[in-house]
N, C-alpha and C positions, 0 to 999 in steps of 0.2 A: 593142640592149638597151633595155628598157622605161624610160621616164622614171620618176624616183624617186617621183612621186605617183600612178602608174598604179594601184597596188593600193588606193588610197583612193577611186577613182572610184565614184560611186553610194553611198558610205558616208556616215555621219552625223558631222558635226563640230559642237561647241558652242563659241561664243566669247563670253566675258563682256566687259562694257565695250565693246560693239560699236557704240555709236551714233556715234562719231567717232574721229578720230586713228588710233592703232595698231590698235585693235579693228576699225574699219571697213575699214582697209586689209587686214587679215588675212582678214576675211570675203570681200572682193572676190577676193583671190588664191585662196582655197580654192574659191570658186564657179567661178572660171576653170578650176580643175583638175578640175571635175566632181563636187564633193561637194555633199551636201545640208547646208547650214549653218544653224544656229539661232543668231541673234544675240540675246543677252540684255542688256538695259539698262533703265534707268528711262524713257529717252526713246525709246519704241518707234516713234514717228512718224519719227524720223531713220533708223532701220533700214528701215522701210517705203519711205522715199524712195530709199534705196540699192538696195533689192530691185527697184524699178521700172527702175532704170538697168541692172540685170544680167539682164534677162529673156532676152537673146539669148545668154547664156553656157551652158556645158555643164551646170553645176549649178544649184542654186536656193537663194536666201536666204529664210529664214523669220524672223519676229521674235517675241519674247516679252518682255513687260514684267515686270520683277522688281526688287525692292530686295534686293540681295545681302547686306544686313545682317540680313535677316529669313529665318529658316529655313523658314517656311511658304511664302514665295515661291520659294525654291530647290527645295523638294520639289515644288511645283506645276509648276515649269518642267520638271523631269525626268520627271514623270508625263506631261506633254503630249508631250515628245519620245518617250518610250517608246510611248505610245498611237498617235501619228500618224506616226512615222518609223522607229522601231525602235531597236536598240542603238547607243550612241555609240562611235565608234572613235577620234576625235580630240577632245581637250578642251583648249581654250586659255584659261587663267586670266589675263585681261588687266586686269580692273578694278583701279583704284588711285586714290589720292587724296593730294594734298598739302594740308595745313592748316598755314599759317604760324604757328608757335608755338615757344616755347622750353621747356627743361626747368626752368629756374629761374623761378618765377613765371608759368609758362605756363598756357594755357587747357586744363584737363583734359578738357573736352568735345571739343576738337579732337583731343586725344590719342586719345580713345575712337573717334572717327570714323575717324581714320587707320588704327588697328589693325583696326577692324571691316571696312573696305573692303580693305585691303592683305593681311590675314592670314585673318580669319574667312571671307572670301568665296572663298578658294581651294577650289574644288570638287573633290570626288572622287566619281565616279559609281559607286555600288556594283554596278550591273549589269556593269561591266567585270570585277569579280571573279566574280560569279555565273555569267557566260557565258564566263569565261576568254578574254576578247577580246585579240587581238594588236593592241593599240591604242597610243596615244601621248598622254601628258599633258604640256602645255607651260606653264610658268610664265613670264610676262613679268615679269622682275625689274627690276633697275636696277644701274648701277655703284655707286650709293649703298648697295647691299646687300653690298659687298665692301670699300669704302674710305670712311671718314667724310669728307664734304666740310667745308671750313672755313667753313661758313655756319650760324650758330646757328639760324636759322629752319627749317633742314632737319633738326634733330636728331631729332625724333620720326619724321619720314618715314624717315630713315636707319635708325633702330632697327627700324621695321616691315619694311624691305627686308632687313636682316640676318636677321630672323626668317624671311623667305621663303627665303633661302639655306639656312637650317637645316632648314626644313620640307621643302624639295625633297629634300635628302639623306636626311632621316628617312623620307620616303615611299619613296625608292628602296630603303632597307633593308627596309621593310615589304613592298614588292612582291616583293623577292627572297626574303624569308622565307616568303612565301605561294606561291612558285614560279609567279608570274604572268608572263604574256608581255608585259604592258603596260610601255612604256618611259616614262621621265621625263626632261625636258630643261628647263633654266633658261636663258633668254636675257636678258642684262643690257645694255640700251642706255645710251648717254650721253644728253645732252639732245636731246629730239625736238620738232620744231616741230609743235605740236598744241594743241587746246583745253586739254589737261591742263596745259601749262606756263603758258598764259594764265590759266587759272582759279586757279592758285596765287598770282597776284599778284606773282610774282618779277620784279624789274627786271633785265633782261639786255641792254638796248639798248646800253649803253656797252661791255660786253664784246664784243658782236657787232661793233660798229663798229670796235673796236680789233683785231679778228681773234683775240681771245683765246678766243672761244667759238664753236664751229661746231655748228649744228643738224643732226641727222639727220632724215630724212623718215620719216613713218609707213611708207611703202613699203619703206624699208630693213629695217625690223623684219619686215614681212610676208614679204619675200624670205628672211630668215633662218629663218622658220617653214616656208615652203613648200620651201626648198632646191631651187630650179629647177635643172634640169640644163643649166648654161650651155654645156657642151661639146656637148651634143646640139643646142642652138639654133645654135651656131656652125657645126656640121657641116652643118646645113640651108642656112645662108647660103653655104657654100662648095661646094655640090653641082655648080656649073658650072665648077669649077676643074680643072686637070690632075691634081691628086692627090686624095686622099680622107682625111677626118678620121674616125677611129673614137673611141669613148668607152668608158672603163672606170672603174668606181667602186672606189676603194681608200683605205684609211686607211694612209698611209705611215709611221705609227709601228708598224704591225703587219707583221712579216716575212711572215706567211702571206698577207696581202693582196698584198704586193709579188711574192711568188713566183707567186701565182695569176695576177696581171696578166701577168707575163712568160711564163708557160706558155700563156696565151691568145694572146699575140702570136706566140709560136713556132709554135703549132699552126695558127693561122689566117692568119698573114702571112709567117712565116719569120724569119730572123735580123735583129737590130736593127743598123743601121749608124750612126745618130745618136741619142745619148741626152742629153736636156737635163734636168738636175736643177734644177728651178725652185721646188719647194715650199718655202715659208718661213713663219715665224710671228714676230710681235712679241708678247711678253707683258710688259706694263709691270710691272717689279719691280726691286728694288735688290739689291746684294750684302750690305749691312749690314742685317740684319733682314728680308731679302726672303722671298718666298714660294717655297719650294724646289720645290713642285709646278709652279709656272710655269717654274722653271729646267729641270726635267725635260722639260716639254712643248717648250720652246724648242730644247733639244738633240736631242730625239727627232725633231722635224720638220726642223730646219735642218741637223743633222749626220748622225744615224743614218738619216735618210730618203734620203741620197745612195746610190744603188744602182749598184754596179759589177758587171757580169757578164763573166766571162772569155770573150771571143770573139776568135779569132785571124784578124781580117779588118781591112781598111783602113777603120776607122770613126772616129768622133769623139765624145767625151764632153765636154759643156759644163756647167759649174757656174755657175748664176746666183748670184753672191756679192753683196757690198755694199761700198761704201767704208768701212762700219763694220767690215769685216774687215781693214782696213789702218791706219785711224786711229780711235782711241777718241773718240767724240763726247762733248762736255761736258754730257751729259744723264744723270743717275743712273738714270732708269727704263729707259734703253737699255743698261745695263751688261751684262746677261746676254745680250741679243741680240748685242751687239758681240763678246762672248767666243765665242758660237757661230759668228759669221762669221769671226773669226780662226781658229777651228778648221777652217772650210771652206778658208781660204787654205792652211793647213798640209796638210790632207788632199789638196788638189789637187796640191800639189808632191810629196807622198809617193806619190800614185798615179802621177804622172809617172815617178818613180824606179822603181816596181814595173813599170810597163809597159815601161820601157827594159830592166830586168834580165831580163824574160821574153821579150825580143826581139819584142814585139807591135807590130803596125802601127797600133794605135789611138792617136789623138791626144787630148790633154786640154787644155781651155781653161777659164779662169776669167774671167767677166765681172762687173765690180763697179760697178753703177750708183749714182748718188746717190739722192736722194728722187724717187720716181716717183709721179705722180698716178694712183692706181689704187685698187681695192677694198682692197688690202693696207694702204695707209696709212689709209683710212677705218676699217678694222677695229680700229684702236687705240682708236676711240671706241665700239665695241660689242663686248661680250664674248659670244660664243656658246660656251657651255661644252663643247658636243659638236659638233665640226666634222663628224663623222659620227655617225649614230645608233647608240648602243651598248646592249648588254644592261643590265638594271637593276642588275646587281651590279658593273658597271664604275665606277670612280671618276670624278670630274669630270676 
């Protein structure tokens, strides 16, 4: 199967705030995937320096200097892209700013700058509508756009990011009403080690030293944008082994995707003898006053994503459960996750009873690890609203 970025090769991407940090990392990833990338920022020289380092990659990085608070600069940038490279297929709105100020007695000029950069600089390329392009708009948001941090100096920044959350969903509604093919995604990282956090002047050394605050890397966010096919990469590494690894893309909250996956396996490889249900998700929320949409996502992936197919052969089904499915952790944000894993415990035993009553040879096992050092635990620090790219009319 083609890698997920194959269809974007030789297409045009625009990345704002591209001179450093997350923006620079995204530019590098997209160039590696073979795209013609235009990095837009005030510090054009830094993008030029990065472009020189990427001359041996499949794509190419171009630079354009612009102040994204000025409409004339934005229009000039898109005129240049249109004239020199053609239509834009991927637009990454990454530019952002933290201005330390408060709501009570704060500096209103800092308020204005924060909203100008974080909100008014969210670009929408009208040619996407004009040409009905099957493209993708990605807003680099923040966890501060979903939950207010208990830090007064962040109050205005938080308000600007809540606005990004609303603007993303509003744009999704507009795109759907216009019957456009363009998709919209919001990616909300936690604290990222970059010039952005340094420029804010925020003092985080004590929290880092105490292990209370963990930095994400700009590359973590770039990978969320690019969505590299890790299974394909792993398959290449295992090409000299006795077996063979195949990859299939599916959203396990969608029954049609699951059925299509097993149809492919049945047609191309034959019956399944070992089924490992490992997909899982942590959505930080509480039971009292929690986010019910996060509840639904947690149960959709952790519980309803467990797929059992009736096959009368000597096989084995393995559920990757969790110790949270046996003992409730004293962490309120994990309450819904724990409930979903208790459900997995019950479903495993219920399936065992069903298999026995049907006189089937298939065995069932539940494995319940503790905390595992993996991308799964890192993911609690970065919210990717769409784990798979969905149509514009799908909810977050």
